[in-house]
Backbone as a ProteinNet text record, in pm:
[ID]
protein_1_A
[PRIMARY]
MVRPEGCRGVLARAVRVAVVEQVGYREWTEELGSDREWIIQTLQSDIYAAAQKEAAKYGGFVLPIRYDIMLLISSNMSVGEHARVLDTVASLSKVRVRMASYCSVRPLDAVEKAWSALHDKGDRLIYEPCEAEEYASIAHIDLNNVTAITRAEGPVRTYYEVMDLMAKISKVAEEIGAVTQYLGGDNILAVIPLTGSVERTVEKLLVRNDLKAGIGIAPTARASLALAAEALHEIRAKVNPGPIVVKTQ
[TERTIARY]
20335.6	20203.1	20108.1	20017.7	19924.7	19784.5	19715	19576.1	19489.7	19413.9	19333.2	19225.3	19179.7	19076.6	18952.3	18917.6	18796	18796.9	18911.8	18919.4	18894.6	18902.7	18894.2	18750.8	18737.3	18607.2	18512.4	18560.2	18473.3	18461.4	18341.9	18322.2	18200.7	18106.5	17979.8	17970.3	18075.8	18075.3	18091.1	18030.8	18036.9	18066.4	18122.8	18151.3	18047.3	18005.3	17912.7	17992.8	17967.5	18034.2	17929.7	17934.4	17845.5	17926.2	17867.8	17926.9	17852.6	17926.9	17869.9	17914	17817.6	17849.1	17791.8	17875.6	17829	17796.1	17670.1	17622.1	17637.7	17700.1	17720.9	17839.4	17930.5	18045.1	18137.1	18167.4	18257.2	18200.1	18071.5	18007.9	18017.1	18000.6	18012.8	18154.2	18256.6	18394.9	18425.1	18367.2	18394.4	18330.4	18231.4	18168.3	18251.9	18355.4	18434.2	18538.6	18562.2	18666.8	18801.2	18905.7	19036.7	19107.7	19083.3	19146.7	19060.4	19052.3	18954.2	19012.2	19135.2	19181.4	19190.8	19229.7	19239.1	19101	18998.7	18861.3	18817.2	18845.6	18807	18874.6	19005.8	19080.4	19034.4	19004.9	18958.3	18823.6	18730.9	18598.7	18608	18688.8	18705.8	18755	18851.9	18906.8	18800.7	18720.6	18616.2	18511.7	18470.2	18368.1	18421.3	18542.8	18602.9	18614.9	18664.7	18682.1	18548.3	18445.2	18314.2	18254	18267.8	18214.2	18285.5	18417.4	18495.2	18455.4	18439.5	18400.8	18262	18169.4	18033.7	18031.2	18100.6	18103.1	18164.7	18265.9	18334.1	18240.6	18139.9	18043.8	17972.4	17959.4	17882.8	17970.4	18103.2	18195.1	18236.8	18199.7	18235.6	18369.5	18415.6	18540.8	18527.4	18566.9	18549.9	18680.5	18670.5	18783.7	18753.9	18832.4	18805.8	18864.3	18796.8	18848.9	18876	18777.5	18795.9	18751	18719.1	18662.5	18519	18491.9	18351.9	18281.2	18359.6	18307.5	18385.7	18315.5	18378.6	18318.2	18397.9	18348.5	18336.7	18230.2	18209.3	18207.2	18308.1	18309.7	18216.1	18099	17987.4	17924.5	18000.2	17946.1	17876.6	17754.9	17671.4	17627	17636.4	17573.1	17428.5	17336.8	17194.6	17163.7	17040.6	16995.7	17002.1	16955.4	16956.7	17096.8	17191.5	17330.1	17390.8	17357.9	17398.9	17341.1	17213.9	17147.1	17213.4	17260.1	17325	17459.1	17532.5	17656.6	17624.1	17520.6	17479	17437.3	17361.4	17318.6	17438.2	17539.4	17659.2	17729.4	17744.4	17807.3	17721.2	17591.2	17499.5	17499.5	17521.2	17519.2	17635.7	17742	17860.2	17875.6	17820.9	17837.6	17763.3	17817.5	17754.8	17660	17656.3	17570.9	17492.4	17403.1	17321.4	17408.7	17372.8	17449.8	17357.6	17409.8	17333.4	17425	17363.7	17440.2	17370.3	17450	17397.5	17487.3	17426.9	17501.1	17464.4	17567.5	17547.7	17650.2	17619.4	17709.1	17759.8	17879.6	17931.6	18048.7	18077.3	18194.9	18321.5	18320.1	18433.4	18400.4	18481.8	18453.7	18434.7	18516.4	18505.2	18369.6	18315.9	18183.9	18075	18090	17993.4	17994.4	18113.6	18126.2	18056.8	18081.1	18023.3	17871	17817.3	17672.3	17614.6	17680.2	17632.1	17639.7	17747.9	17765	17659.4	17633.5	17532.3	17393.9	17363.4	17232.7	17211.9	17315.1	17303.6	17259.9	17314.8	17288.1	17165	17122.9	16999.9	16876.4	16887.7	16771.4	16775.5	16895.4	16911.2	16851.5	16815.6	16756.5	16860.1	16810.1	16902.2	16976.6	16904.7	16967	16909.9	16998.7	16962.4	17036.7	16963.6	17024	16972.5	17060	17022.8	17053.6	16953.1	16980.3	17081.2	17152.5	17258.6	17215.3	17219.7	17181.3	17293	17417.5	17531.2	17558.4	17643.3	17686.2	17782.5	17755.6	17838.5	17963.5	18077.9	18207.8	18293.8	18405.2	18505.8	18640.5	18712.1	18846.7	18942.3	19028.4	19112.8	19259.7	19343	19488.1	19552.2	19638.7	19718.4	19860.7	19896.7	20025.4	20126.8	20248.8	20350.5	20485.5	20561.5	20694.3	20799.1	20886.6	20992.4	21092.4	21140.7	21252.1	21227.3	21103.7	21073.9	21147.5	21174.9	21247.9	21387.8	21454.7	21589	21584.7	21481.7	21467.3	21447.7	21365.9	21339.7	21465.6	21542.2	21667.3	21764.9	21766.9	21860.7	21811.9	21681.9	21627.7	21558.3	21519.1	21442.6	21293.5	21209.5	21065.1	20997.2	21042.3	20973.3	20999	21125.2	21155.6	21092.9	21088.9	21024.7	20875.7	20814.7	20672.8	20649.2	20736.7	20723.2	20734.1	20824.4	20842.5	20716.6	20656.8	20535	20419.3	20411.3	20305.3	20321.7	20445.7	20470.9	20427	20455	20414.4	20262.2	20197.9	20052.3	19991.4	20049.6	19999.1	20008.8	20121.3	20140.1	20043.4	20025.2	19933.6	19790	19753.9	19617.3	19584.3	19682.8	19660.6	19626.5	19698.2	19669.3	19533.9	19507.4	19382	19261.7	19270.6	19159.9	19135.3	19241.9	19229	19158.7	19179.4	19121.6	18993.2	18951.3	18827.3	18840.9	18962.1	18985.2	18976.2	18972.9	18973.4	19089.2	19172.9	19289.1	19276.9	19350.1	19353.8	19487.2	19546.1	19669.1	19633.6	19699.3	19669.3	19769.4	19866.3	19970.9	20094.8	20208.9	20334.6	20364.8	20387.7	20413.3	20300.7	20185	20075.6	19970.7	19934.7	19834.6	19730.9	19604.9	19494.6	19437	19397.6	19330.8	19211.9	19093.4	18973.3	18964.1	18974.1	18993.6	18873.3	18856.9	18749.6	18771	18661.6	18669.8	18637.5	18715.2	18698.9	18832.8	18828.6	18953.5	19045.8	19173.5	19275.1	19305.7	19282.7	19314.4	19464.8	19543.9	19689.7	19733.4	19678.2	19716.4	19669.7	19554.2	19505.9	19602.7	19643.4	19730.6	19872.1	19915.2	20046	20055.2	19946.4	19945.3	19966.3	19919.5	19931.1	20069.5	20144.5	20280	20373.7	20375.7	20443.2	20594.3	20643.6	20787.5	20817.7	20942.2	20977.1	21007.5	20998	21020	20887.9	20778.7	20647.3	20598.7	20513.1	20448.1	20303.5	20219.7	20077.6	20016.1	19941.2	19854.5	19713.7	19642.4	19507.3	19410.4	19301	19195.3	19067.2	18998.8	18869.5	18769.4	18664.8	18569.5	18436	18330.9	18199.7	18191.9	18280.1	18278.7	18416.6	18418.4	18545.1	18635.6	18578.3	18660.4	18729	18654.2	18713	18817.7	18792	18888	19019.1	19009.7	19130	19208.5	19138.2	19207.1	19284.6	19223	19291.1	19410	19393.9	19505.4	19622.5	19593.8	19699.7	19770	19693.3	19753.5	19844.5	19797.5	19876.9	20006	19996.9	20115	20214.5	20162.1	20249.5	20326.3	20261.9	20330.5	20447.1	20429.7	20539.2	20652.7	20618.9	20721	20797.5	20725.7	20787.9	20853.9	20846.4	20904.7	20841.2	20718.8	20641.4	20602.7	20578	20546.9	20632.2	20695.1	20788.6	20725.3	20595	20531.2	20580.3	20576.1	20537.4	20387.2	20307.7	20163	20112.4	20031.3	19967.5	19819	19734.8	19590.4	19533.9	19442.8	19368.1	19219.7	19138.7	18996	18913.9	18794.6	18701.4	18578.1
4814.6	4805.1	4903.8	4960.2	5058.5	5001.5	5009.6	4962.7	5077.9	5142.8	5256.7	5218.1	5319	5294.4	5231.6	5276.4	5228.9	5081.1	5013.2	4871.5	4781.2	4834	4748.7	4701.5	4574.3	4520.7	4499	4512.2	4494	4345.6	4289.6	4147	4120.2	4216.4	4191.9	4266.1	4264.8	4328.8	4222.9	4249.9	4155.4	4230.7	4160	4218.2	4167.6	4253.9	4214.4	4191.7	4079	4046.9	3998.8	4053.2	4008.1	3931.5	3824.8	3749.3	3787	3828.7	3865.2	3760	3692.8	3583.3	3610.8	3591.8	3594.1	3448.9	3421.9	3285.5	3244.9	3129.7	3084.5	3148.9	3201	3275.6	3185.4	3067.3	2977.5	2941.4	2913.6	2878.9	2993.7	3116.1	3232.6	3243.6	3224.3	3235.9	3132.1	3014.1	2908.5	2936.1	3024.5	3061.3	3160.4	3215.5	3320.5	3266.7	3136.5	3080.6	3083.2	3041.5	3028	3161.5	3259.4	3390.6	3477.2	3438.5	3499.5	3564.4	3527.2	3568	3718.4	3789.8	3935.6	3998.3	3936.3	3985	3963.1	3843.6	3810	3903	3921.6	4004.8	4150	4199.4	4337.7	4356.7	4262.1	4273	4259.9	4166	4148.9	4277.3	4341.8	4466.8	4576.1	4584.5	4687.4	4666.5	4541.1	4512	4540.4	4496.5	4519.8	4669.2	4746.4	4890.4	4958.1	4922.6	4984	4946.9	4819.9	4774.9	4844	4856.9	4920.4	5067.4	5139	5280.4	5296.7	5209.6	5220.1	5184.6	5078.3	5037.6	5145.4	5212.9	5315.9	5430.7	5454.9	5561.7	5536.6	5410.3	5372.1	5313.9	5329.5	5281.1	5136.8	5074.1	4934.8	4918.8	4794.4	4763	4625.3	4614.1	4491.4	4413	4281.9	4190.5	4095.7	4100.1	4013.8	3874.4	3791.7	3659.8	3576.5	3571.8	3499.5	3582.9	3708.6	3799.5	3762	3635.6	3598.7	3585.8	3576.4	3580	3686.4	3788.3	3895.4	3901.5	3946.3	3972.4	4123	4164	4303.9	4315.7	4381.4	4407.3	4525.9	4498.2	4593.3	4630	4630.4	4668	4803.8	4808	4928.3	4982.2	4900.5	4934.7	4886.7	4968.8	4933.8	4835.1	4784	4694.8	4767.2	4891.4	4968.2	4992.1	5014.4	5035.3	4907.4	4794.8	4666.3	4650.3	4686.1	4670.9	4756.2	4874.2	4961.1	4903.9	4840.8	4774.1	4656.2	4579.9	4466.9	4513.4	4623	4676.2	4720.7	4776	4819.6	4701.1	4592.3	4471.4	4414.4	4408.8	4350.1	4429.8	4561.2	4644.2	4613.5	4552.2	4520.2	4371.1	4290.1	4145.6	4090.6	3986	3918.9	3807.4	3783.7	3677.1	3730.4	3648.7	3686.4	3704.1	3799.9	3829.8	3821.6	3767.3	3762.9	3792.4	3828.4	3870.5	3823.8	3782.6	3752.1	3819.9	3881.4	3958.9	3910.7	3870.2	3816.9	3874.9	3865.7	3911.3	3792.6	3808.9	3713.6	3778	3728.2	3774.8	3740.8	3622.4	3580.2	3606.1	3686.8	3718.7	3596.3	3493.6	3374.2	3306.3	3310.5	3252.9	3330.3	3463.3	3545.7	3508.1	3484.9	3443.8	3309.9	3216.3	3082.7	3084.3	3168.3	3183	3240	3343.3	3407.3	3311.9	3237.8	3143.5	3032.8	2983.4	2880	2933.2	3056.1	3115.5	3134.2	3174.5	3192.9	3064.2	2953.6	2827.3	2755.9	2792.6	2735.1	2809.1	2942.8	3025.9	3074.8	3107.2	3148.4	3283.2	3364.6	3495.8	3592.5	3700.4	3800.5	3874.2	3910.4	3980.2	3926.8	3874.3	3824.6	3909.7	3966.2	4053.2	4008.9	3949.9	3902.1	4010.5	4057.3	4157.5	4106.8	4200.2	4165.9	4206.2	4113.3	4143	4214.7	4190.7	4255	4392.4	4468.9	4597.8	4572.5	4634.3	4610	4697.4	4631.7	4699.9	4627.7	4688.4	4622.3	4638.6	4529.1	4530.1	4475.3	4561.4	4523.8	4552.3	4453.1	4467.9	4483.3	4580.9	4600.7	4554.9	4438.5	4375.2	4410.6	4440.7	4494.8	4429.5	4402.6	4342.1	4451.3	4440	4539.6	4536.8	4655.1	4670.7	4601.6	4607.9	4539.7	4603.2	4734.3	4799.5	4742.2	4723.1	4664.8	4519.7	4446.4	4306.7	4299.6	4389.5	4390.1	4424.5	4519.9	4555.8	4439	4362.9	4251.3	4127.7	4099.1	3974.9	3991.9	4116	4139	4128.4	4183	4188	4051.8	3958.5	3829.7	3746.5	3735.9	3658	3721.8	3854.3	3921.7	3890.3	3888.4	3852.5	3710.1	3617.8	3479.5	3473.1	3551.8	3552.5	3603.7	3709.3	3764	3665.7	3594.2	3494.1	3378.6	3339.7	3236.7	3286.7	3411.9	3474.9	3479.2	3514.9	3521.2	3384.7	3279.3	3144.3	3108.7	3143.4	3112.5	3192.3	3320.6	3404.1	3355.2	3316.5	3270.8	3143.5	3056.8	2932.9	2964.2	3059.5	3100	3171.4	3254.1	3329.2	3235.4	3127.7	3031.2	2971.6	2944.1	2883.9	2976.9	3107.5	3201.9	3266.8	3230.7	3284.1	3418.7	3455.7	3581.6	3558.7	3668	3663.8	3749.8	3694.6	3768.4	3798.5	3900	3937.8	4004.3	3970.9	4034.1	4166.5	4274.6	4407.8	4456.8	4373	4417.3	4460.4	4460.3	4496.4	4397.3	4449.3	4362.5	4375.2	4418.2	4450.5	4340	4300.1	4196.9	4250.4	4232.3	4275.8	4155	4176	4070.3	4131	4080.5	4118.4	4020.7	4072.2	3985.4	3988	3881.7	3880.4	3988	4039.5	4141	4077.6	3977.3	3913.6	3915.9	3937.9	3939.3	4051.8	4025.2	4124	4117.2	4227.5	4228.3	4216.8	4268.4	4255.2	4109.7	4033.5	3892.3	3816.3	3855.8	3793.6	3819.7	3944.8	3981.1	3927.1	3914.9	3853.1	3714.6	3641.3	3508.3	3516.2	3626.6	3643.4	3690.3	3747.7	3793.7	3673.3	3595.2	3465.3	3477.8	3599.5	3625.2	3747.4	3758.7	3871.4	3999.4	3996.3	4118	4171.9	4144	4195.1	4296.6	4386.6	4483.3	4496.9	4552.6	4563	4685.7	4759.9	4865.1	4811.4	4833.7	4781.1	4896.5	4891.7	4990	4923.8	4984.9	4934.5	5049	5029.3	5137	5078.1	5160.4	5109.9	5065	5114.7	5074.7	5026	4948.3	4895.5	5006.4	5102.5	5211.4	5290.1	5321.1	5393.3	5308.2	5178.5	5087.6	5083.4	5076.5	5074	5204.1	5315.9	5444.4	5449.7	5400.2	5397.4	5301.9	5187	5092.5	5154.1	5232.1	5299.9	5403.2	5476.1	5572.8	5502.1	5390.8	5316	5264.2	5214	5163.4	5275.7	5393.5	5508.7	5545.9	5535.8	5567.9	5472.2	5345.9	5248.8	5281.6	5307	5337.4	5464.6	5564	5691.9	5690.4	5573	5554.5	5646	5690.1	5761.7	5665.1	5541.6	5433.9	5313.4	5246.8	5139.1	5014.5	4994.8	4875.2	4748.1	4632.1	4611.3	4613.3	4634.7	4640.9	4769.6	4844.7	4964	4956.5	4986.4	4983.4	5124.2	5154.7	5281.2	5248.4	5319.8	5293.3	5418	5401.1	5513.2	5489.6
4098.5	4038.2	4105.2	4026.3	4078.3	4073.6	4183.6	4190.6	4238.2	4149.3	4188.7	4289.9	4364.9	4465	4403.3	4281.3	4218.3	4185.7	4192.9	4157.8	4276.4	4399	4516.8	4538	4565.3	4599.9	4483.8	4360.8	4245	4213.9	4238.3	4215.2	4127.2	4117.8	4050.6	3917.9	3841.3	3710.4	3601.9	3487.4	3375.7	3247.5	3152.5	3021.4	2922	2831.4	2725.2	2597.3	2533.3	2407.1	2307.4	2186.9	2079.6	1975.6	1925.6	1815.2	1687.8	1586	1456.5	1355	1294.3	1201.8	1063.2	960.7	822.2	783.4	762.2	741.3	594.2	570.2	433.4	365	443.5	389.7	307	359.2	285.9	149.6	145.1	18.2	-81.9	-32	-121	-177.3	-92.9	-142.2	-249.9	-236	-332.9	-469.1	-472	-598	-679.1	-618	-683.2	-779.8	-778.1	-862.9	-791.7	-863.4	-800	-778.4	-865	-850.9	-759.7	-632.6	-543	-418.8	-381.4	-249	-234.4	-339.7	-329.7	-310.2	-371.1	-353.1	-209.3	-156.4	-19.9	80.5	64.8	159.2	155.2	35	22.7	90.7	66.5	128.9	280.2	327.4	471.4	536.3	472.9	526.4	529.8	423.3	416.4	525.7	544.4	645.8	785.8	812	943.5	973.4	874.8	894.9	922.6	845.7	864.5	999.8	1037.7	1166.9	1282.5	1271.3	1378.3	1395.3	1283.9	1290.9	1351.3	1312.1	1364.3	1513	1552.3	1692.9	1781.9	1730.9	1810.4	1848	1765.6	1795.9	1927.9	1964.7	2083.5	2194	2179.1	2281.4	2264	2152	2129.1	2059	2052.5	1982.6	1920	1792.3	1716.4	1709.5	1731.3	1716.8	1601	1492.7	1376.6	1396.1	1472.2	1505.6	1381.8	1287.3	1161.7	1041.8	1066.5	966.6	930.6	895.2	875.9	1010.6	1117.8	1254.7	1331.1	1378.9	1454.9	1594.6	1688.6	1823.2	1842.1	1906.1	1939.8	2091.8	2147.4	2292.3	2313.6	2370.7	2360	2493.1	2598.4	2729.2	2722.5	2774.9	2782.2	2646.3	2541.8	2415	2416.9	2369	2367.4	2255.5	2259	2151.5	2017.5	2014.3	1891.1	1837.6	1925.9	1883.6	1828	1889.7	1832.4	1692.1	1677	1547.5	1440.2	1478.1	1378.9	1334	1424.9	1385.3	1293.3	1329.1	1247	1107.2	1100.1	970.2	886.4	951.7	879.7	814.9	891.7	836.9	724.2	747	648.2	517.8	525.5	404.3	311.2	363.6	283.1	257.1	344	332.1	211.1	152.7	38.6	83.5	214.9	268.2	387.3	438.8	554.8	678.7	762.5	883.9	1005.2	1114.6	1238.5	1356.3	1469.4	1587.9	1714.2	1813.7	1947	2049.7	2150.9	2251.1	2391.3	2466.4	2601.2	2698.6	2827.2	2933.5	3014.4	3069.8	3166.6	3239.4	3358.4	3431.6	3353.1	3289.8	3207.5	3060.3	2991.8	2852	2763.1	2782.9	2700.7	2719.6	2840.5	2865.5	2791	2784.6	2710.5	2562.6	2508.1	2367.6	2345.3	2434.7	2417.8	2429.5	2518	2528.2	2399.2	2347	2224.7	2106.3	2095.3	1985	1990.5	2109.5	2125.9	2088.9	2130.6	2102.1	1952.4	1881	1736.2	1668.1	1712.9	1645	1699.6	1820.2	1875.1	1824.5	1814.7	1780.4	1635.6	1588.1	1449.7	1415	1515.1	1488.8	1433.6	1371.8	1316.3	1427.6	1534.4	1646.7	1777.1	1860.6	1993.3	2095.5	2189.4	2292.1	2428.1	2506.3	2639.2	2743.5	2819.5	2923.4	3025.3	3086.8	3182.1	3322.8	3415.4	3553.6	3629	3589.9	3656.9	3596	3661.7	3608.3	3492	3378.4	3260.1	3262.2	3241.6	3235.8	3133.3	3099.3	3015.9	3083.3	3095.2	3152.2	3046.6	2994.1	2880.5	2911.9	2884.5	2900.3	2762.8	2750.9	2629.3	2662	2607	2637.6	2529.9	2573.4	2482.7	2511.9	2406.7	2419.3	2431.6	2529.6	2547.9	2433.1	2395.5	2300.4	2166.6	2118.2	1992.4	1874.3	1881.6	1772.3	1759.7	1873	1870.4	1823	1865.3	1822.2	1671.5	1617.6	1474	1395.3	1444.7	1376	1373.5	1481.8	1491.6	1416.2	1424.5	1370.2	1236.1	1202.3	1081.3	1107.4	1018.1	1043.8	1044.8	962	954.4	1079.2	1121.2	1242	1366.5	1369.6	1482	1484.5	1367.8	1357.2	1405.7	1366.7	1413.9	1566.4	1621.7	1766.9	1837.1	1780.6	1840.7	1827.7	1714.7	1697.3	1796.9	1822.9	1924	2061.5	2088.6	2213.8	2223.8	2114.4	2110.2	2142.8	2088.2	2114.2	2261.5	2323.9	2466	2553.4	2521.7	2598.7	2582.1	2459.6	2432.7	2509.3	2525.9	2600.8	2746.1	2805.9	2943.4	2948.5	2847.5	2843.2	2843.6	2768.6	2764.7	2902.9	2975.9	3108.2	3207.3	3191.8	3287.8	3235.6	3114	3058.6	2993.4	2951.5	2881	2730.4	2655.6	2509.2	2460.1	2372	2323.6	2174.7	2131.5	1990.6	1959.5	1846.5	1799.3	1732.4	1773	1722.2	1618.1	1583.5	1491.8	1569	1497.9	1564.4	1675.2	1795.2	1910.3	2012.5	1967.4	2058	2062.5	2183.6	2205.6	2304.2	2270.3	2355.3	2428.3	2553.1	2628.4	2702.8	2671.7	2746.6	2863	2984.9	3100.8	3195.4	3275.5	3376	3481.3	3535.2	3640.5	3775.9	3812	3942.2	4013.6	4143.3	4219.5	4175.5	4175.1	4139.9	3990.9	3920.5	3777.5	3755.5	3849.5	3834.9	3836.4	3931.8	3939.5	3814.9	3762.2	3638.8	3524.9	3509.9	3398.2	3417.7	3542.1	3568.6	3504.3	3504.2	3443.3	3292.1	3232.3	3087.3	3044	3135.9	3102.1	3111.4	3006.2	3006	2991.5	2969.2	2964.7	3049	3093.6	3180.9	3104	2969.6	2891	2835.1	2907.6	2869	2971.2	2925.4	3013.7	2970.9	3059.1	3027	3092	3011.6	3062.6	3065.8	3175.5	3192.2	3209.5	3134.1	3148	3191.9	3288.6	3336.4	3325.8	3244.4	3217.8	3175.4	3171	3131	2984.8	2898.6	2757.6	2714.7	2607.5	2557.6	2506	2435.4	2380.7	2492.2	2597.4	2710.5	2780.6	2792	2854.9	2776.8	2645	2561.4	2572.2	2581.4	2596.1	2727.5	2834.2	2963.7	2961.2	2893.9	2883.1	2809.2	2704.8	2629.8	2717.4	2799	2891.9	2991.2	3044.2	3142.2	3079.7	2956.9	2887.7	2859.7	2826.4	2802.1	2928.6	3043.6	3169.4	3194.5	3158	3174.5	3078.3	2951.9	2851.5	2885.6	2937.8	2971.9	3108.6	3175.7	3309.1	3413.6	3385.3	3486.5	3596.3	3557.3	3649.8	3612.7	3709.2	3676	3615.4	3638.4	3582.5	3649.9	3584.3	3443.4	3417.8	3525.4	3509.6	3575.1	3499.7	3553.7	3520.1	3618.2	3601.3	3609.4	3517.2	3524.5	3512.9	3589.3	3592.2	3575.7	3527.6	3509.6	3595.9
[MASK]
+++++++++++++++++++++++++++++++++++++++++++++++++++++++++++++++++++++++++++++++++++++++++++++++++++++++++++++++++++++++++++++++++++++++++++++++++++++++++++++++++++++++++++++++++++++++++++++++++++++++++++++++++++++++++++++++++++++++++++++++++++++++++

C-alpha cells in the first residue's frame, strides 16, 4: 500500500455534499398514466446528464441516489456554482427543485444535515459555510477478473453478483459514515471520511479478497476521481501491487 506524504496527519478536513430534491416528483409521475415508465426514465437520464456536465465545470460530481433525489459532491464549489447546477436541474424538471449543501468530516453526516435542512427550512438553496478545509476523498472499488467472470457466468448473473457486493459494501459504508454509489460494470464508488488512515478505512470496504481500490484525495470531487482512476490503473498495470493505492493532490 502507498501512503503519500500529503496524507499524513490530515485530521481537520471535511467533505461538502449537496442534496438536490425534486419536490412533488411522485405526484407528477402518477399524472402521466400507466404508459409512463419510458417517459420517466428518459427524463431522469436527461436531468442526470445535464447536472453531471454542469457540476463537472466546477469540480463537482453527481450521484443519482434516486434520480428525484441526487447528491452533489461539491467540495470547494461556491454558492453561485451550486446555484448554476440547481438552475440546470430546474430547467428540465417538471416539478419544483431545491438544494441544501453542508460539510462534515463524515460524508453521510453531511447528507443527513442537508436533508434535514431542506425539510426544516424548505428554501430553494441552502448553503452552510464550512469551518474545516474542504476536500474530497473518494475510493474507486473494482472487482478482479470481471471479464472472465462474465464470460463464465453471463452478464445477468455477473450483475447480480456485483449488486450483492454493492449491498455488502454499502452496509459497511453506513457504519463508517461513507456514501457509496454503483457506477456500472463492476465499479463501485465510495466517498469516505478523511480521518485517520484512509487505507484502513477502505480496507473495511473491501469485503472480499478479490477486490481492489484506487483512492484519490483532492480539493474537488472531480480531481479526486481522476486520481482514484490513476491509482486503480497502477494496480491493474501491476505498477503497484495494491490492493489499495492512494494518490493525493
